[in-house]
N, CA and C of each residue as an Amber inpcrd file, in Angstrom:
protein
   177
  20.7740000 -14.1750000   5.9500000  20.8070000 -15.5000000   5.3480000
  20.8670000 -15.3270000   3.8350000  21.8630000 -15.8910000   3.1750000
  21.9850000 -15.7220000   1.7320000  20.8010000 -16.3300000   0.9730000
  20.4960000 -15.7040000  -0.1390000  19.4510000 -16.2030000  -1.0340000
  20.1400000 -17.1110000  -2.0430000  19.6110000 -18.3340000  -2.2050000
  20.2900000 -19.3160000  -3.0450000  19.5040000 -19.7800000  -4.2530000
  18.3010000 -19.2660000  -4.4620000  17.5040000 -19.6880000  -5.6170000
  16.5350000 -18.5720000  -5.9910000  15.9790000 -18.6570000  -7.1940000
  15.0020000 -17.6630000  -7.6110000  13.7400000 -17.7510000  -6.7500000
  13.3860000 -18.9270000  -6.2880000  12.2290000 -19.0720000  -5.4060000
  12.4810000 -18.3210000  -4.0890000  13.6570000 -18.4770000  -3.5160000
  13.9950000 -17.7480000  -2.3010000  14.0210000 -16.2410000  -2.5750000
  14.4870000 -15.8530000  -3.7590000  14.4970000 -14.4470000  -4.1400000
  13.0800000 -13.8870000  -4.1630000  12.1600000 -14.6010000  -4.7810000
  10.7680000 -14.1520000  -4.8460000  10.1810000 -13.9900000  -3.4480000
  10.4720000 -14.9320000  -2.5610000   9.9710000 -14.8440000  -1.1860000
  10.5770000 -13.6350000  -0.4740000  11.8620000 -13.3970000  -0.6810000
  12.5310000 -12.2630000  -0.0370000  11.9590000 -10.9390000  -0.5390000
  11.7020000 -10.8460000  -1.8380000  11.1370000  -9.6210000  -2.4050000
   9.7390000  -9.3810000  -1.8430000   8.9420000 -10.4220000  -1.7410000
   7.5960000 -10.2710000  -1.1770000   7.6590000  -9.7780000   0.2750000
   8.5600000 -10.3660000   1.0530000   8.6890000  -9.9320000   2.4420000
   9.2030000  -8.5000000   2.5080000  10.1700000  -8.1540000   1.6620000
  10.6940000  -6.7930000   1.6190000   9.5740000  -5.8020000   1.3210000
   8.7270000  -6.1260000   0.3490000   7.6210000  -5.2340000  -0.0050000
   6.6400000  -5.0920000   1.1590000   6.4010000  -6.1650000   1.8800000
   5.4990000  -6.1140000   3.0320000   6.0540000  -5.1910000   4.1190000
   7.3630000  -5.0970000   4.1960000   8.0180000  -4.3060000   5.2400000
   8.3690000  -2.8870000   4.7820000   7.8940000  -2.4700000   3.6320000
   8.2620000  -1.1820000   3.0560000   8.0700000  -0.0180000   4.0190000
   7.0060000  -0.0060000   4.7630000   6.7030000   1.1220000   5.6450000
   7.2030000   0.9400000   7.0750000   8.0160000  -0.0610000   7.3020000
   8.5290000  -0.3060000   8.6560000   9.4640000   0.8300000   9.0720000
   9.3170000   1.3300000  10.2810000  10.1760000   2.4260000  10.7610000
  11.6400000   1.9840000  10.8680000  12.5430000   2.8930000  10.5100000
  13.9770000   2.6330000  10.6680000  14.2630000   2.3260000  12.1320000
  15.1080000   1.3760000  12.3890000  15.4900000   1.0400000  13.7500000
  14.5800000   0.0390000  14.4380000  13.3860000  -0.1830000  13.8570000
  12.4980000  -1.1930000  14.4260000  12.9890000  -2.5740000  13.9910000
  12.4460000  -3.6050000  14.6140000  12.8160000  -4.9700000  14.2200000
  12.4970000  -5.2090000  12.7460000  11.3060000  -4.7730000  12.3060000
  10.9350000  -4.9350000  10.9000000  11.8170000  -4.0910000   9.9860000
  12.2010000  -2.9120000  10.4410000  13.0930000  -2.0600000   9.6560000
  14.4660000  -2.7030000   9.4850000  14.9600000  -3.3160000  10.5500000
  16.2490000  -4.0270000  10.4510000  16.1340000  -5.2300000   9.5280000
  15.0110000  -5.9420000   9.6080000  14.7940000  -7.0890000   8.7220000
  14.7620000  -6.6320000   7.2620000  14.1060000  -5.4970000   7.0060000
  14.0480000  -4.9550000   5.6470000  15.4590000  -4.6490000   5.1410000
  16.3030000  -4.0830000   5.9930000  17.6790000  -3.7620000   5.5990000
  18.4720000  -5.0220000   5.2570000  18.2810000  -6.0690000   6.0530000
  18.9560000  -7.3410000   5.7790000  18.4750000  -7.9220000   4.4460000
  17.1650000  -7.8940000   4.2420000  16.6130000  -8.4100000   2.9810000
  17.1480000  -7.6150000   1.8000000  17.2230000  -6.2940000   1.9370000
  17.7390000  -5.4440000   0.8680000  19.1630000  -5.8660000   0.4890000
  19.9970000  -6.0640000   1.4830000  21.3770000  -6.4820000   1.2240000
  21.4290000  -7.8680000   0.5880000  20.6120000  -8.7950000   1.0770000
  20.5980000 -10.1550000   0.5310000  20.1050000 -10.1670000  -0.9210000
  19.0780000  -9.3740000  -1.2150000  18.5310000  -9.3070000  -2.5760000
  19.5770000  -8.7230000  -3.5170000  20.2190000  -7.6410000  -3.1130000
  21.2570000  -7.0240000  -3.9530000  22.4270000  -7.9810000  -4.1900000
  22.8150000  -8.7140000  -3.1520000  23.9150000  -9.6740000  -3.2890000
  23.5390000 -10.7850000  -4.2600000  22.2980000 -11.2480000  -4.2000000
  21.8620000 -12.3050000  -5.1140000  21.9070000 -11.8090000  -6.5510000
  21.3810000 -10.6030000  -6.7920000  21.4130000 -10.0530000  -8.1500000
  22.8400000  -9.8870000  -8.6510000  23.7250000  -9.4020000  -7.8030000
  25.1210000  -9.2180000  -8.2030000  25.7780000 -10.5540000  -8.5530000
  25.4300000 -11.5740000  -7.7930000  26.0390000 -12.8940000  -7.9850000
  25.4240000 -13.6560000  -9.1500000  24.1200000 -13.4700000  -9.4220000
  23.4060000 -14.3540000 -10.3460000  22.7650000 -13.6610000 -11.5430000
  23.0080000 -12.3900000 -11.7440000  22.3200000 -11.6340000 -12.7970000
  22.4920000 -12.2750000 -14.1740000  23.6470000 -12.8310000 -14.4610000
  23.9070000 -13.4080000 -15.7850000  23.1310000 -14.6890000 -16.0470000
  22.6810000 -15.3620000 -15.0090000  22.0160000 -16.6510000 -15.1880000
  20.5210000 -16.6180000 -14.8750000  20.0000000 -15.4480000 -14.4960000
  18.5990000 -15.3650000 -14.1130000  17.6850000 -15.3610000 -15.3430000
  16.4900000 -15.9270000 -15.1480000  15.5080000 -15.8990000 -16.2300000
  14.9530000 -14.4840000 -16.3340000  14.4760000 -14.0940000 -17.5070000
  13.9180000 -12.7360000 -17.6610000  12.6970000 -12.5450000 -16.7770000
  12.4690000 -11.3140000 -16.3510000  11.3110000 -10.9860000 -15.5400000
  10.0350000 -11.0190000 -16.3510000   8.9110000 -10.9650000 -15.6690000
   7.6140000 -10.9420000 -16.3390000   7.4290000  -9.5700000 -16.9880000
   6.8970000  -9.5290000 -18.2050000   6.6540000  -8.2270000 -18.8280000
   5.5360000  -7.4960000 -18.0810000   5.5560000  -6.1770000 -18.1180000
   4.5150000  -5.4300000 -17.4200000   3.1470000  -5.6760000 -18.0570000
   2.1090000  -5.5740000 -17.2370000   0.7470000  -5.7490000 -17.7170000
   0.3760000  -4.5860000 -18.6160000  -0.3720000  -4.8610000 -19.6800000
  -0.7730000  -3.8080000 -20.6190000  -2.2480000  -3.4910000 -20.5100000
  -2.8830000  -3.8880000 -19.4260000  -4.3130000  -3.6130000 -19.2600000
  -4.5740000  -2.1840000 -18.9570000
């Protein structure tokens, strides 16, 4: 499912991070692969119009 907004992007990234350790070939692993492709496609399509990311914490 294509990502169409920065809010959807944030949700996809959170889900992708949750699935980081999912085994390849599992349902979660396949979902992670789909999310990876969708996130990359969104960045390729919208990189010029995206707001800057949050600066890293300096604590």
